The first five atom37 places (N, CA, C, CB, O) and aatype in JSON, in Angstrom:
{
  "aatype": [12, 15, 1, 1, 19, 19, 7, 19, 16, 10, 3, 2, 10, 6, 5, 10, 14, 11, 8, 4, 1, 1, 4, 19, 18, 17, 6, 10, 0, 14, 8, 10, 11, 0, 5, 0, 6, 6, 13, 7, 5, 16, 6, 19, 6, 11, 6, 0, 17, 19, 15, 15, 19, 10, 10, 6, 17, 7, 15, 4, 7, 1, 10, 9, 18],
  "atom_mask": [
    [1, 1, 1, 1, 1],
    [1, 1, 1, 1, 1],
    [1, 1, 1, 1, 1],
    [1, 1, 1, 1, 1],
    [1, 1, 1, 1, 1],
    [1, 1, 1, 1, 1],
    [1, 1, 1, 0, 1],
    [1, 1, 1, 1, 1],
    [1, 1, 1, 1, 1],
    [1, 1, 1, 1, 1],
    [1, 1, 1, 1, 1],
    [1, 1, 1, 1, 1],
    [1, 1, 1, 1, 1],
    [1, 1, 1, 1, 1],
    [1, 1, 1, 1, 1],
    [1, 1, 1, 1, 1],
    [1, 1, 1, 1, 1],
    [1, 1, 1, 1, 1],
    [1, 1, 1, 1, 1],
    [1, 1, 1, 1, 1],
    [1, 1, 1, 1, 1],
    [1, 1, 1, 1, 1],
    [1, 1, 1, 1, 1],
    [1, 1, 1, 1, 1],
    [1, 1, 1, 1, 1],
    [1, 1, 1, 1, 1],
    [1, 1, 1, 1, 1],
    [1, 1, 1, 1, 1],
    [1, 1, 1, 1, 1],
    [1, 1, 1, 1, 1],
    [1, 1, 1, 1, 1],
    [1, 1, 1, 1, 1],
    [1, 1, 1, 1, 1],
    [1, 1, 1, 1, 1],
    [1, 1, 1, 1, 1],
    [1, 1, 1, 1, 1],
    [1, 1, 1, 1, 1],
    [1, 1, 1, 1, 1],
    [1, 1, 1, 1, 1],
    [1, 1, 1, 0, 1],
    [1, 1, 1, 1, 1],
    [1, 1, 1, 1, 1],
    [1, 1, 1, 1, 1],
    [1, 1, 1, 1, 1],
    [1, 1, 1, 1, 1],
    [1, 1, 1, 1, 1],
    [1, 1, 1, 1, 1],
    [1, 1, 1, 1, 1],
    [1, 1, 1, 1, 1],
    [1, 1, 1, 1, 1],
    [1, 1, 1, 1, 1],
    [1, 1, 1, 1, 1],
    [1, 1, 1, 1, 1],
    [1, 1, 1, 1, 1],
    [1, 1, 1, 1, 1],
    [1, 1, 1, 1, 1],
    [1, 1, 1, 1, 1],
    [1, 1, 1, 0, 1],
    [1, 1, 1, 1, 1],
    [1, 1, 1, 1, 1],
    [1, 1, 1, 0, 1],
    [1, 1, 1, 1, 1],
    [1, 1, 1, 1, 1],
    [1, 1, 1, 1, 1],
    [1, 1, 1, 1, 1]
  ],
  "atom_positions": [
    [[-21.18, -31.5, -12.48], [-20.81, -30.69, -11.33], [-21.28, -31.41, -10.07], [-21.42, -29.26, -11.44], [-22.46, -31.73, -9.93]],
    [[-20.36, -31.65, -9.17], [-20.73, -32.34, -7.93], [-21.0, -31.35, -6.81], [-19.63, -33.32, -7.52], [-20.49, -30.23, -6.81]],
    [[-21.79, -31.76, -5.89], [-22.13, -30.95, -4.72], [-21.57, -31.66, -3.49], [-23.69, -30.72, -4.6], [-21.42, -32.88, -3.45]],
    [[-21.29, -30.85, -2.49], [-20.78, -31.39, -1.23], [-21.61, -30.78, -0.1], [-19.25, -31.08, -1.04], [-21.76, -29.56, -0.04]],
    [[-22.14, -31.61, 0.77], [-22.95, -31.17, 1.9], [-22.14, -31.41, 3.17], [-24.34, -31.92, 1.95], [-21.67, -32.52, 3.43]],
    [[-21.99, -30.34, 3.97], [-21.24, -30.46, 5.22], [-22.05, -29.84, 6.35], [-19.84, -29.76, 5.11], [-22.89, -28.96, 6.11]],
    [[-21.82, -30.3, 7.55], [-22.49, -29.74, 8.72], [-21.92, -28.38, 9.08], [0.0, 0.0, 0.0], [-20.75, -28.1, 8.83]],
    [[-22.75, -27.53, 9.66], [-22.31, -26.21, 10.13], [-21.44, -26.42, 11.36], [-23.53, -25.27, 10.44], [-21.82, -27.11, 12.31]],
    [[-20.25, -25.81, 11.34], [-19.33, -25.84, 12.47], [-18.81, -24.43, 12.7], [-18.15, -26.84, 12.22], [-19.1, -23.52, 11.93]],
    [[-18.05, -24.26, 13.75], [-17.44, -22.95, 14.0], [-16.43, -22.61, 12.91], [-16.76, -22.92, 15.39], [-16.21, -21.43, 12.62]],
    [[-15.81, -23.62, 12.31], [-14.83, -23.39, 11.25], [-15.45, -22.86, 9.97], [-14.08, -24.66, 10.96], [-14.82, -22.08, 9.25]],
    [[-16.67, -23.27, 9.66], [-17.29, -22.82, 8.4], [-18.45, -21.86, 8.61], [-17.77, -24.02, 7.62], [-19.16, -21.53, 7.66]],
    [[-18.65, -21.41, 9.83], [-19.74, -20.47, 10.13], [-19.62, -19.19, 9.31], [-19.75, -20.13, 11.62], [-20.63, -18.62, 8.91]],
    [[-18.4, -18.74, 9.06], [-18.2, -17.51, 8.29], [-18.61, -17.65, 6.83], [-16.74, -17.08, 8.37], [-18.72, -16.65, 6.12]],
    [[-18.83, -18.87, 6.37], [-19.24, -19.08, 4.98], [-20.76, -19.0, 4.79], [-18.75, -20.42, 4.51], [-21.25, -19.05, 3.67]],
    [[-21.49, -18.89, 5.89], [-22.93, -18.64, 5.78], [-23.15, -17.25, 5.19], [-23.64, -18.77, 7.17], [-22.32, -16.36, 5.38]],
    [[-24.25, -17.04, 4.48], [-24.55, -15.68, 4.03], [-24.61, -14.72, 5.22], [-25.89, -15.64, 3.25], [-25.03, -15.1, 6.31]],
    [[-24.18, -13.49, 5.0], [-24.07, -12.51, 6.08], [-25.38, -12.37, 6.87], [-23.67, -11.14, 5.52], [-25.37, -12.3, 8.1]],
    [[-26.51, -12.34, 6.15], [-27.81, -12.21, 6.83], [-28.03, -13.38, 7.8], [-28.95, -12.15, 5.79], [-28.53, -13.18, 8.91]],
    [[-27.67, -14.58, 7.38], [-27.85, -15.76, 8.24], [-26.91, -15.72, 9.44], [-27.62, -17.04, 7.44], [-27.29, -16.14, 10.54]],
    [[-25.7, -15.23, 9.24], [-24.74, -15.15, 10.35], [-25.2, -14.16, 11.4], [-23.36, -14.75, 9.84], [-24.9, -14.33, 12.59]],
    [[-25.92, -13.13, 10.99], [-26.35, -12.07, 11.92], [-27.71, -12.33, 12.54], [-26.38, -10.76, 11.21], [-28.04, -11.74, 13.57]],
    [[-28.5, -13.2, 11.95], [-29.87, -13.43, 12.42], [-29.86, -14.31, 13.67], [-30.73, -14.07, 11.32], [-29.31, -15.41, 13.66]],
    [[-30.45, -13.82, 14.74], [-30.56, -14.59, 15.99], [-32.03, -14.69, 16.43], [-29.71, -13.94, 17.11], [-32.32, -14.88, 17.61]],
    [[-32.93, -14.57, 15.48], [-34.36, -14.6, 15.76], [-34.76, -15.85, 16.54], [-35.16, -14.52, 14.47], [-35.48, -15.76, 17.54]],
    [[-34.3, -17.02, 16.1], [-34.69, -18.28, 16.74], [-33.8, -18.65, 17.91], [-34.68, -19.4, 15.72], [-34.16, -19.5, 18.73]],
    [[-32.62, -18.03, 18.0], [-31.63, -18.42, 18.99], [-31.78, -17.7, 20.33], [-30.26, -18.18, 18.46], [-31.39, -18.24, 21.36]],
    [[-32.32, -16.5, 20.33], [-32.38, -15.69, 21.55], [-33.8, -15.25, 21.87], [-31.49, -14.46, 21.41], [-34.64, -15.11, 20.99]],
    [[-34.05, -15.04, 23.15], [-35.32, -14.46, 23.58], [-35.41, -13.04, 23.02], [-35.45, -14.46, 25.15], [-34.38, -12.4, 22.8]],
    [[-36.63, -12.54, 22.78], [-36.77, -11.21, 22.16], [-35.98, -10.1, 22.84], [-38.22, -10.84, 22.15], [-35.38, -9.27, 22.15]],
    [[-35.97, -10.05, 24.17], [-35.24, -8.96, 24.84], [-33.73, -9.12, 24.67], [-35.61, -8.93, 26.33], [-33.01, -8.12, 24.59]],
    [[-33.24, -10.35, 24.62], [-31.81, -10.56, 24.39], [-31.42, -10.28, 22.94], [-31.42, -11.99, 24.76], [-30.33, -9.79, 22.66]],
    [[-32.33, -10.6, 22.02], [-32.11, -10.29, 20.6], [-31.98, -8.79, 20.41], [-33.26, -10.86, 19.73], [-31.07, -8.32, 19.73]],
    [[-32.89, -8.04, 21.01], [-32.85, -6.57, 20.9], [-31.57, -6.02, 21.5], [-34.07, -5.94, 21.6], [-30.96, -5.1, 20.94]],
    [[-31.15, -6.57, 22.62], [-29.92, -6.11, 23.26], [-28.7, -6.41, 22.38], [-29.76, -6.78, 24.64], [-27.82, -5.57, 22.25]],
    [[-28.65, -7.6, 21.8], [-27.53, -7.96, 20.92], [-27.49, -7.06, 19.69], [-27.64, -9.43, 20.49], [-26.42, -6.64, 19.25]],
    [[-28.67, -6.76, 19.12], [-28.73, -5.86, 17.97], [-28.28, -4.46, 18.34], [-30.15, -5.83, 17.39], [-27.59, -3.8, 17.56]],
    [[-28.67, -4.0, 19.51], [-28.31, -2.66, 19.97], [-26.79, -2.51, 20.08], [-28.97, -2.37, 21.32], [-26.24, -1.47, 19.73]],
    [[-26.13, -3.54, 20.56], [-24.68, -3.49, 20.75], [-23.9, -4.04, 19.55], [-24.29, -4.26, 21.99], [-22.67, -4.09, 19.58]],
    [[-24.62, -4.45, 18.49], [-23.95, -4.97, 17.29], [-23.23, -6.29, 17.53], [0.0, 0.0, 0.0], [-22.19, -6.54, 16.93]],
    [[-23.78, -7.12, 18.39], [-23.13, -8.37, 18.78], [-23.85, -9.62, 18.26], [-23.04, -8.44, 20.29], [-23.65, -10.7, 18.8]],
    [[-24.68, -9.49, 17.24], [-25.47, -10.65, 16.82], [-24.6, -11.77, 16.27], [-26.48, -10.23, 15.77], [-24.9, -12.95, 16.49]],
    [[-23.52, -11.45, 15.55], [-22.66, -12.51, 15.03], [-21.95, -13.25, 16.17], [-21.62, -11.92, 14.06], [-21.76, -14.46, 16.09]],
    [[-21.58, -12.53, 17.21], [-20.95, -13.16, 18.38], [-21.95, -14.08, 19.08], [-20.42, -12.09, 19.37], [-21.61, -15.19, 19.48]],
    [[-23.19, -13.61, 19.21], [-24.24, -14.43, 19.83], [-24.52, -15.68, 19.01], [-25.52, -13.62, 20.01], [-24.71, -16.76, 19.57]],
    [[-24.55, -15.54, 17.68], [-24.77, -16.7, 16.81], [-23.64, -17.71, 16.99], [-24.88, -16.26, 15.32], [-23.9, -18.91, 17.08]],
    [[-22.41, -17.24, 17.04], [-21.27, -18.13, 17.22], [-21.35, -18.86, 18.56], [-19.95, -17.33, 17.14], [-21.08, -20.06, 18.62]],
    [[-21.73, -18.15, 19.61], [-21.87, -18.78, 20.93], [-22.98, -19.83, 20.91], [-22.16, -17.71, 22.01], [-22.84, -20.9, 21.5]],
    [[-24.08, -19.51, 20.24], [-25.2, -20.45, 20.16], [-24.79, -21.71, 19.39], [-26.41, -19.79, 19.49], [-25.07, -22.82, 19.83]],
    [[-24.14, -21.52, 18.24], [-23.69, -22.67, 17.44], [-22.74, -23.54, 18.26], [-23.0, -22.2, 16.13], [-22.83, -24.76, 18.23]],
    [[-21.84, -22.91, 18.99], [-20.89, -23.64, 19.82], [-21.61, -24.5, 20.86], [-19.93, -22.68, 20.52], [-21.27, -25.67, 21.05]],
    [[-22.6, -23.93, 21.53], [-23.32, -24.69, 22.56], [-24.13, -25.83, 21.95], [-24.25, -23.77, 23.35], [-24.22, -26.91, 22.53]],
    [[-24.72, -25.6, 20.79], [-25.5, -26.65, 20.12], [-24.56, -27.77, 19.66], [-26.28, -26.08, 18.91], [-24.9, -28.95, 19.79]],
    [[-23.4, -27.41, 19.12], [-22.44, -28.43, 18.7], [-22.03, -29.32, 19.86], [-21.2, -27.77, 18.08], [-21.92, -30.54, 19.71]],
    [[-21.81, -28.72, 21.01], [-21.4, -29.49, 22.18], [-22.49, -30.43, 22.68], [-20.99, -28.56, 23.3], [-22.21, -31.56, 23.1]],
    [[-23.74, -29.97, 22.63], [-24.83, -30.76, 23.18], [-25.48, -31.71, 22.17], [-25.88, -29.85, 23.74], [-25.81, -32.84, 22.52]],
    [[-25.66, -31.25, 20.92], [-26.45, -32.0, 19.95], [-25.7, -32.38, 18.68], [-27.64, -31.22, 19.59], [-26.12, -33.29, 17.97]],
    [[-24.61, -31.69, 18.37], [-23.94, -31.88, 17.09], [-24.35, -30.75, 16.15], [0.0, 0.0, 0.0], [-24.92, -29.75, 16.57]],
    [[-24.06, -30.93, 14.89], [-24.31, -29.87, 13.9], [-25.78, -29.49, 13.83], [-23.83, -30.32, 12.53], [-26.67, -30.34, 13.89]],
    [[-26.03, -28.19, 13.71], [-27.41, -27.68, 13.71], [-27.88, -27.26, 12.33], [-27.52, -26.49, 14.66], [-28.97, -26.71, 12.19]],
    [[-27.1, -27.52, 11.31], [-27.49, -27.13, 9.97], [-26.52, -27.7, 8.95], [0.0, 0.0, 0.0], [-25.57, -28.4, 9.3]],
    [[-26.77, -27.4, 7.69], [-25.94, -27.9, 6.6], [-25.58, -26.77, 5.65], [-26.67, -29.03, 5.84], [-26.35, -25.83, 5.44]],
    [[-24.4, -26.89, 5.07], [-23.95, -26.0, 4.0], [-23.75, -26.85, 2.75], [-22.64, -25.23, 4.39], [-23.27, -27.98, 2.83]],
    [[-24.11, -26.3, 1.62], [-23.93, -27.01, 0.35], [-22.9, -26.24, -0.46], [-25.28, -27.16, -0.44], [-23.04, -25.04, -0.68]],
    [[-21.88, -26.94, -0.9], [-20.84, -26.33, -1.74], [-20.96, -26.86, -3.14], [-19.42, -26.62, -1.19], [-20.19, -26.48, -4.02]]
  ]
}
């Protein structure tokens, strides 16, 4: 059985486990995290964060298939 490792992109972000897609603990300041959770926008915030990191630094993580 072979494994494939790919960088996290906006195209494969939805393949992260749901908990990881919603977690913005490291991405947002505490008050912004609370606000995103209150409005149910954590997945949108994660997507925006990944997009900005991709533009500035490249992939910020890996997925293994």
